[in-house]
C-alpha positions as CSV (number, residue, x, y, z in Angstrom):
1,M,-100.0,-170.1,46.9
2,D,-102.7,-172.8,47.1
3,V,-101.2,-175.1,49.6
4,N,-104.0,-177.6,49.4
5,K,-103.5,-177.9,45.6
6,L,-99.7,-178.4,46.2
7,L,-100.3,-181.1,48.8
8,N,-103.3,-182.9,47.1
9,D,-102.3,-182.7,43.4
10,E,-98.5,-183.1,43.5
11,I,-95.7,-184.9,45.2
12,V,-93.9,-182.1,47.0
13,I,-90.3,-181.8,45.7
14,S,-88.3,-179.4,47.9
15,T,-84.8,-178.2,48.4
16,Y,-83.9,-177.9,52.1
17,C,-81.1,-175.3,51.4
18,G,-82.5,-172.7,49.0
19,P,-80.4,-170.3,47.0
20,Q,-77.9,-168.4,49.1
21,P,-77.0,-164.7,49.4
22,A,-73.6,-163.3,48.5
23,F,-70.7,-164.5,50.7
24,E,-67.0,-163.9,51.1
25,L,-64.4,-166.2,52.7
26,D,-60.6,-166.3,52.4
27,G,-60.6,-163.7,49.7
28,I,-63.1,-165.6,47.5
29,S,-66.3,-163.9,46.7
30,Y,-69.4,-166.0,46.1
31,P,-72.2,-164.4,44.2
32,D,-75.7,-163.6,45.3
33,R,-77.8,-166.6,44.3
34,I,-81.2,-165.4,45.3
35,T,-82.1,-164.6,41.7
36,E,-84.7,-165.5,39.2
37,E,-82.2,-167.5,37.2
38,Q,-81.4,-169.8,40.2
39,Y,-85.1,-170.3,41.0
40,R,-85.8,-171.3,37.4
41,L,-82.9,-173.8,37.6
42,L,-84.6,-175.3,40.6
43,K,-88.0,-175.4,38.9
44,N,-86.6,-177.0,35.7
45,S,-85.1,-179.7,37.9
46,G,-88.6,-180.6,39.2
47,V,-88.6,-178.7,42.5
48,N,-91.9,-177.1,43.4
49,L,-91.1,-175.9,47.0
50,V,-88.1,-174.0,48.3
51,F,-87.1,-173.6,51.9
52,G,-85.6,-170.3,53.0
53,H,-82.1,-170.7,54.5
54,E,-79.8,-167.7,54.9
55,D,-82.7,-165.5,53.8
56,L,-84.0,-165.4,57.3
57,M,-86.9,-163.3,58.7
58,S,-86.3,-161.3,61.9
59,T,-82.6,-160.8,60.9
60,E,-80.6,-158.3,58.8
61,N,-81.3,-160.7,55.9
62,E,-85.0,-160.3,56.1
63,H,-85.1,-158.3,52.9
64,L,-83.6,-161.3,51.1
65,A,-86.5,-163.4,52.3
66,F,-89.0,-161.0,50.9
67,R,-87.1,-160.9,47.6
68,A,-87.1,-164.8,47.6
69,L,-90.9,-164.8,48.1
70,D,-91.4,-162.4,45.1
71,I,-89.1,-164.5,42.9
72,A,-90.8,-167.7,43.9
73,E,-94.2,-166.2,43.0
74,K,-92.9,-165.1,39.6
75,V,-91.5,-168.5,38.6
76,G,-94.3,-170.5,40.1
77,I,-92.7,-172.2,43.1
78,A,-93.9,-172.3,46.7
79,Y,-91.7,-171.0,49.4
80,M,-91.3,-172.0,53.1
81,V,-90.2,-169.1,55.3
82,R,-87.6,-169.4,58.0
83,D,-88.0,-166.9,60.9
84,K,-85.3,-166.6,63.6
85,I,-87.9,-165.8,66.2
86,T,-89.2,-169.4,66.1
87,L,-86.0,-170.7,67.7
88,E,-86.9,-168.8,70.9
89,Y,-89.7,-171.3,71.4
90,A,-87.1,-174.1,71.4
91,G,-84.5,-172.3,73.6
92,L,-83.1,-174.4,76.5
93,G,-80.7,-171.9,77.9
94,D,-77.7,-172.4,75.6
95,K,-78.2,-170.3,72.5
96,Y,-81.6,-168.8,73.6
97,K,-83.3,-168.2,76.8
98,D,-84.7,-171.3,78.4
99,F,-88.4,-171.5,77.3
100,R,-89.0,-174.0,80.1
101,K,-88.3,-171.3,82.7
102,M,-90.1,-168.4,81.1
103,S,-92.9,-166.7,82.9
104,E,-96.3,-166.6,81.2
105,E,-95.8,-162.9,80.7
106,E,-92.5,-163.6,78.8
107,K,-94.3,-166.3,76.7
108,L,-97.1,-163.9,75.8
109,D,-94.5,-161.3,74.7
110,L,-92.9,-164.0,72.5
111,D,-96.3,-164.8,71.0
112,R,-96.9,-161.2,70.3
113,R,-93.6,-160.7,68.5
114,F,-94.2,-163.9,66.5
115,I,-97.6,-162.8,65.4
116,E,-96.2,-159.4,64.5
117,S,-93.5,-161.1,62.3
118,L,-96.0,-163.5,60.7
119,N,-98.3,-160.6,59.7
120,K,-95.5,-159.1,57.6
121,Y,-95.3,-162.1,55.2
122,K,-98.4,-164.3,55.7
123,D,-100.2,-162.8,52.7
124,K,-97.4,-163.2,50.2
125,K,-98.7,-165.3,47.3
126,A,-95.8,-167.8,47.4
127,F,-95.9,-168.3,51.1
128,A,-96.6,-172.0,51.8
129,G,-95.7,-172.2,55.5
130,I,-92.9,-172.0,58.0
131,V,-89.8,-174.1,58.7
132,F,-90.1,-173.8,62.4
133,I,-87.1,-175.8,63.6
134,D,-84.7,-178.5,62.4
135,E,-83.8,-181.5,64.6
136,P,-85.3,-180.5,68.0
137,G,-84.8,-182.4,71.2
138,S,-87.8,-183.6,73.2
139,D,-87.3,-181.0,75.9
140,M,-88.2,-178.4,73.2
141,F,-91.5,-179.9,72.3
142,D,-93.6,-177.9,74.7
143,G,-92.3,-174.6,73.3
144,I,-92.8,-175.9,69.7
145,S,-96.3,-176.8,70.5
146,R,-97.1,-173.3,71.7
147,G,-95.5,-171.8,68.6
148,K,-97.6,-174.1,66.5
149,K,-100.8,-172.9,68.1
150,V,-99.8,-169.3,67.5
151,F,-98.8,-170.0,63.8
152,E,-102.1,-171.8,63.1
153,S,-104.2,-169.0,64.5
154,V,-102.5,-166.5,62.1
155,C,-101.8,-168.8,59.1
156,P,-104.6,-171.4,58.9
157,G,-104.1,-173.9,56.1
158,K,-100.4,-173.2,55.8
159,I,-97.7,-175.8,56.5
160,F,-96.2,-176.0,60.0
161,Y,-92.9,-177.8,59.4
162,V,-90.6,-179.4,61.9
163,N,-87.8,-181.7,60.7
164,L,-86.9,-184.5,63.3
165,F,-83.7,-186.3,63.9
166,P,-82.8,-189.7,62.4
167,Y,-82.5,-192.4,65.0
168,Y,-78.7,-192.8,65.1
169,I,-78.0,-189.9,67.5
170,T,-76.8,-189.4,71.1
171,S,-79.0,-189.4,74.2
172,K,-78.3,-185.7,74.6
173,Q,-79.4,-184.9,71.1
174,Y,-82.6,-186.9,71.6
175,Q,-83.4,-184.7,74.6
176,F,-81.7,-181.3,74.0
177,G,-81.2,-181.2,70.2
178,W,-78.2,-179.1,69.3
179,E,-78.2,-177.2,72.6
180,N,-75.1,-177.9,74.7
181,L,-76.5,-178.7,78.1
182,D,-74.9,-180.5,81.1
183,E,-78.2,-182.1,82.3
184,P,-79.1,-185.7,82.9
185,T,-81.1,-187.4,80.0
186,D,-83.9,-189.8,79.9
187,P,-82.4,-193.3,80.4
188,L,-84.6,-194.6,77.6
189,Y,-82.6,-192.5,75.2
190,A,-79.3,-194.3,76.2
191,P,-77.5,-195.9,73.2
192,Y,-76.8,-199.6,73.3
193,V,-79.4,-200.2,76.0
194,R,-82.2,-200.4,73.5
195,E,-82.2,-200.7,69.7
196,N,-82.2,-197.4,67.9
197,I,-85.8,-197.7,66.6
198,Y,-87.1,-198.2,70.2
199,R,-85.1,-195.2,71.4
200,Y,-86.7,-193.2,68.6
201,E,-90.2,-194.6,69.4
202,R,-89.9,-192.8,72.8
203,Y,-88.9,-189.6,71.1
204,Y,-91.5,-189.7,68.4
205,N,-94.4,-190.6,70.8
206,L,-93.5,-187.5,72.8
207,Y,-93.5,-185.4,69.7
208,K,-97.0,-186.7,68.7
209,E,-98.3,-186.2,72.2
210,K,-97.1,-182.6,72.3
211,V,-96.8,-181.2,68.8
212,N,-98.4,-183.6,66.3
213,S,-97.8,-181.7,63.1
214,E,-99.6,-182.9,59.9
215,V,-96.3,-183.2,57.9
216,I,-93.9,-185.8,59.2
217,S,-90.3,-185.3,58.3
218,Y,-86.9,-186.6,59.4
219,D,-83.5,-186.7,57.7
220,A,-81.0,-189.6,57.3
221,Y,-78.2,-190.1,54.9
222,P,-77.8,-193.9,54.3
223,Y,-75.3,-194.1,51.4
224,A,-72.1,-194.3,53.5
225,S,-69.0,-196.5,53.3
226,L,-68.3,-198.6,56.4
227,G,-64.8,-200.1,56.4
228,A,-64.6,-202.8,53.7
229,A,-68.3,-202.4,52.8
230,R,-67.7,-199.5,50.4
231,N,-71.3,-199.8,49.0
232,S,-73.1,-200.2,52.3
233,V,-76.6,-198.7,52.6
234,H,-77.9,-198.1,56.1
235,R,-81.0,-200.1,57.1
236,I,-82.5,-196.8,58.4
237,L,-83.6,-196.2,54.8
238,W,-86.2,-199.0,55.2
239,E,-86.7,-199.1,58.9
240,Q,-87.5,-195.5,59.7
241,Q,-89.6,-195.2,56.6
242,Q,-91.7,-198.2,57.8
243,M,-92.3,-196.4,61.0
244,F,-93.4,-193.1,59.5
245,S,-95.3,-194.8,56.7
246,K,-97.5,-196.5,59.2
247,D,-98.2,-193.4,61.2
248,A,-99.0,-191.4,58.1
249,R,-101.5,-194.0,56.9
250,E,-103.2,-194.5,60.3
251,N,-103.4,-190.8,61.2
252,G,-103.9,-189.1,57.9
253,K,-100.6,-187.4,57.9
254,K,-98.2,-186.4,55.0
255,F,-94.9,-188.2,55.2
256,W,-91.9,-186.4,53.6
257,Q,-88.6,-188.1,53.0
258,F,-85.2,-186.6,52.8
259,L,-82.9,-187.4,49.9
260,Q,-79.1,-187.6,50.1
261,C,-78.1,-185.2,47.4
262,G,-74.3,-185.7,47.0
263,G,-72.2,-186.3,50.1
264,R,-68.9,-185.9,51.9
265,W,-70.3,-183.0,53.9
266,C,-69.0,-181.9,57.3
267,Y,-65.5,-183.4,56.6
268,D,-67.0,-186.9,56.5
269,K,-65.4,-188.7,53.6
270,N,-67.5,-191.8,54.3
271,I,-70.8,-190.2,53.1
272,R,-70.7,-191.1,49.5
273,V,-71.5,-188.7,46.6
274,T,-74.7,-190.3,45.3
275,S,-74.6,-192.2,42.1
276,M,-77.3,-192.5,39.5
277,G,-78.6,-195.7,41.0
278,E,-78.5,-194.3,44.5
279,V,-80.5,-191.2,43.5
280,Q,-83.1,-193.4,41.8
281,H,-83.1,-195.9,44.7
282,Q,-83.9,-193.5,47.5
283,I,-86.6,-191.7,45.5
284,S,-88.2,-195.0,44.4
285,L,-88.2,-196.3,48.0
286,A,-89.7,-193.1,49.4
287,L,-92.6,-193.4,46.9
288,A,-92.9,-197.1,47.7
289,Y,-93.4,-196.3,51.3
290,G,-96.1,-193.8,50.5
291,A,-94.1,-190.5,51.0
292,K,-95.9,-187.5,49.6
293,G,-92.9,-185.2,49.8
294,L,-89.2,-185.5,48.7
295,Q,-86.6,-183.2,50.2
296,L,-83.2,-182.5,48.8
297,Y,-80.3,-182.1,51.2
298,T,-78.4,-180.0,50.5
299,G,-80.2,-178.9,47.4
300,C,-78.3,-175.6,46.9
301,F,-74.9,-175.5,48.4
302,P,-75.2,-173.6,51.7
303,N,-72.9,-170.8,52.7
304,C,-72.4,-172.3,56.2
305,C,-70.6,-175.2,54.6
306,I,-68.3,-173.3,52.2
307,K,-65.4,-173.6,54.7
308,S,-65.4,-177.4,54.1
309,P,-62.9,-178.2,51.3
310,I,-64.2,-181.7,50.5
311,E,-67.9,-181.2,50.1
312,H,-69.7,-182.4,47.0
313,S,-73.3,-181.8,47.6
314,G,-76.4,-180.2,46.1
315,I,-77.7,-179.8,42.6
316,I,-76.4,-176.2,42.5
317,D,-72.9,-175.4,43.7
318,R,-71.5,-172.5,45.8
319,F,-71.1,-170.3,42.7
320,G,-74.6,-171.0,41.4
321,N,-73.6,-173.6,38.7
322,I,-75.4,-176.9,38.3
323,T,-73.5,-179.9,39.6
324,E,-73.3,-183.5,38.3
325,Q,-76.1,-184.3,40.7
326,Y,-78.5,-181.9,38.8
327,P,-79.2,-184.1,35.8
328,L,-79.5,-187.2,37.9
329,F,-82.3,-185.8,40.1
330,Q,-83.9,-184.0,37.1
331,Y,-84.2,-187.4,35.3
332,A,-85.5,-189.1,38.4
333,F,-88.1,-186.4,39.1
334,M,-89.4,-186.8,35.5
335,Q,-90.7,-190.2,36.7
336,V,-92.1,-188.7,39.9
337,K,-94.1,-186.1,37.8
338,A,-95.3,-188.9,35.4
339,I,-96.8,-191.0,38.1
340,Q,-97.7,-188.6,40.9
341,K,-101.4,-188.4,39.9
342,Y,-101.7,-192.1,40.8
343,L,-99.9,-191.9,44.1
344,V,-100.4,-188.5,45.7
345,N,-103.8,-189.4,47.2
346,A,-103.3,-193.2,47.2
347,T,-103.1,-195.3,50.3
348,L,-100.4,-197.9,50.7
349,K,-101.8,-201.4,51.6
350,G,-98.7,-203.5,51.7
351,M,-95.4,-204.4,50.1
352,M,-94.6,-207.6,48.2
353,V,-91.0,-208.8,48.0
354,S,-89.7,-210.8,45.1
355,D,-87.1,-212.8,47.1
356,K,-84.1,-212.3,49.3
357,N,-81.6,-212.3,46.4
358,Y,-80.4,-208.7,47.2
359,F,-77.3,-207.6,45.2
360,G,-75.7,-204.8,47.1
361,L,-72.1,-205.5,45.9
362,L,-71.2,-206.2,49.6
363,P,-68.3,-208.2,50.9
364,D,-68.9,-211.6,52.5
365,K,-70.9,-211.8,55.7
366,S,-67.8,-212.9,57.6
367,V,-66.2,-209.6,56.6
368,I,-69.3,-207.5,57.5
369,E,-69.4,-209.1,60.9
370,K,-66.0,-207.6,61.7
371,I,-67.0,-204.0,60.6
372,T,-67.9,-201.6,63.4
373,A,-71.6,-201.0,63.1
374,G,-71.8,-203.7,60.4
375,E,-75.1,-204.8,61.7
376,T,-76.6,-201.5,60.4
377,I,-75.9,-202.5,56.8
378,F,-78.9,-203.6,54.8
379,N,-78.6,-207.2,53.6
380,G,-81.9,-207.8,51.8
381,E,-84.0,-208.5,54.9
382,L,-86.7,-205.8,55.5
383,P,-86.5,-204.7,59.2
384,E,-89.2,-206.3,61.4
385,Y,-90.3,-203.0,63.0
386,E,-93.6,-202.0,61.3
387,N,-92.9,-204.4,58.4
388,I,-95.7,-204.2,55.9
389,E,-94.6,-207.2,53.8
390,I,-97.5,-209.2,52.3
391,K,-97.6,-212.3,50.1
392,E,-100.2,-211.1,47.5
393,Y,-102.6,-208.3,46.9
394,K,-105.9,-208.6,45.1
395,E,-105.1,-209.5,41.4
396,L,-101.3,-209.7,42.0
397,K,-100.3,-213.1,43.2
398,K,-96.5,-213.4,42.8
399,V,-93.4,-211.4,42.0
400,T,-90.1,-213.0,40.8
401,A,-87.0,-211.2,39.8
402,S,-83.3,-211.7,39.0
403,S,-82.4,-209.2,41.8
404,Q,-84.6,-208.3,44.8
405,C,-87.5,-206.1,43.8
406,L,-90.4,-204.6,45.8
407,V,-93.9,-204.0,44.7
408,S,-95.9,-201.5,46.8
409,C,-99.6,-202.1,46.5
410,F,-101.8,-198.9,46.7
411,D,-105.5,-198.2,46.6
412,N,-106.1,-195.1,44.6
413,G,-109.8,-194.3,45.0
414,G,-110.8,-198.0,44.6
415,E,-108.3,-198.7,41.8
416,S,-105.3,-201.0,42.5
417,V,-102.0,-199.3,41.6
418,Y,-98.7,-201.2,41.8
419,L,-95.3,-199.5,42.1
420,L,-92.5,-201.9,41.2
421,V,-89.1,-200.9,42.6
422,N,-85.6,-202.4,41.9
423,N,-84.3,-202.6,45.5
424,S,-80.7,-202.6,44.5
425,P,-79.0,-199.3,43.7
426,Y,-76.3,-201.2,41.8
427,V,-77.7,-203.8,39.4
428,A,-80.5,-204.0,36.9
429,A,-83.3,-206.6,37.3
430,D,-85.6,-208.7,35.1
431,V,-89.0,-208.9,36.8
432,C,-92.1,-211.0,36.3
433,L,-95.4,-210.0,38.0
434,T,-98.0,-212.9,38.0
435,F,-101.6,-212.0,38.2
436,D,-104.7,-214.1,38.8
437,G,-105.9,-213.9,35.2
438,D,-105.4,-212.4,31.8
439,Y,-105.4,-208.6,31.9
440,E,-104.3,-205.6,29.8
441,Y,-101.8,-203.5,31.7
442,E,-100.6,-199.9,31.5
443,F,-97.1,-199.2,32.8
444,V,-95.5,-195.8,33.2
445,K,-91.7,-195.3,33.0
446,G,-90.8,-191.6,32.7
447,T,-92.2,-190.2,29.4
448,I,-93.0,-193.8,28.2
449,V,-96.5,-195.1,28.8
450,D,-96.8,-198.6,27.4
451,R,-99.2,-201.5,27.4
452,A,-99.0,-205.3,27.6
453,E,-101.4,-208.3,27.9
454,G,-101.4,-211.7,29.6
455,K,-101.3,-213.3,33.0
456,D,-97.6,-212.5,33.4
457,L,-96.2,-209.0,33.1
458,N,-92.5,-209.0,32.3
459,I,-90.3,-206.0,32.9
460,Y,-86.8,-206.5,31.5
461,A,-83.6,-204.8,32.6
462,L,-85.2,-202.4,35.1
463,P,-82.2,-200.2,35.9
464,A,-80.7,-200.0,39.4
465,G,-83.0,-198.3,41.9
466,E,-85.6,-197.3,39.3
467,N,-89.4,-197.9,39.5
468,V,-92.3,-198.6,37.2
469,L,-96.0,-197.8,37.9
470,I,-98.4,-200.5,36.8
471,R,-102.2,-200.4,36.4
472,I,-104.8,-202.9,35.2
473,V,-106.8,-201.2,32.5
474,D,-108.9,-204.1,31.2
475,K,-109.6,-207.8,31.9
476,K,-109.1,-210.0,28.8
């Protein structure tokens, strides 16, 4: 697998939970989904990268991981391996031996075993890299850093992937991840003492200092109902993307954004099952902030969640059938494929905002103020932290709309490219972009490539959450 081509020619579209092996629970048998048919379903949806999940190297399921690699190669999808041995680098004494207390001899033995495992699959054609760990605490960063050096010495040019936490977590999670330790934590991680974004700044700065992987990734699921605000969207969708967008631009990194694919997982009825507008919205915003990768969670329904009776997540269900989410994401990814050549190597220069007239179908402000955590609900004001809002960009002077829209301004090899996004997941918008003169424009919406002329470019009834890519092709 040519990882450079994947990263430089395409927006990465991945599924965090790949197809699952056979499973039985409470007398119900779930089929083996690590099949060519399942991988072709993923490819047909738009997915070009699959993460291993239950098909785990260094376990009794290792043969399934090799089967998945072969199937991925056959259908033309890249594959990210999971290897259980990587978790030993992040052990803090709960689930695995405490890496912080290992002798150098023990660490060298771990390195040797990791290299031995990597050598078994590093030359497989579909192998794109490794999913090293999900949601580590900062006390794990030293071990992860060592594992990264070992991986890069054996697999140069492949992706070393770590997925970080969102910012709304406990101080113990910030420091210890999912390890259950009774140890004091850094006071700068304490909730309510500092805003979440500044707690996270401490965590992320430590990560950059010690690990500093080229792909930045974190997960957050913003479409959740809070009390009377049934259509609330968490401000993290804008705020944390602003943080990672800046770091990606300044340090030449690839920023990958998670997508909420369904909801109601882990018995949480408040995490909404994503609608058409919400699917479009999160994808459009990720592209607007310069993300070069989109990651579906759950993607394929994972065996570890089958015990939950209320889950509605993924584009493929526990039996291997497509869900109602499948056509929503498939449609949205058609637009991603249509415009990726203009965005995959473009640099974000700023974001214009039409106005503050955000329609989120929210209750009155007085009601929101009484809701627990109501201050986290997005209300049309882009968060101040790393805000990239600008008034105009080169030829584009003004944006007006019937409902709040964003225009991300990119430089693509010297050409100005504009991505117009309807910032509401619930209502359509009429939009007018005013330029500094008469031009001919090309705009791309899915399979439709159209042209218009004039000083004003009008886009009518842009559906909830959707985007249009606009280029100037000629001056009149």
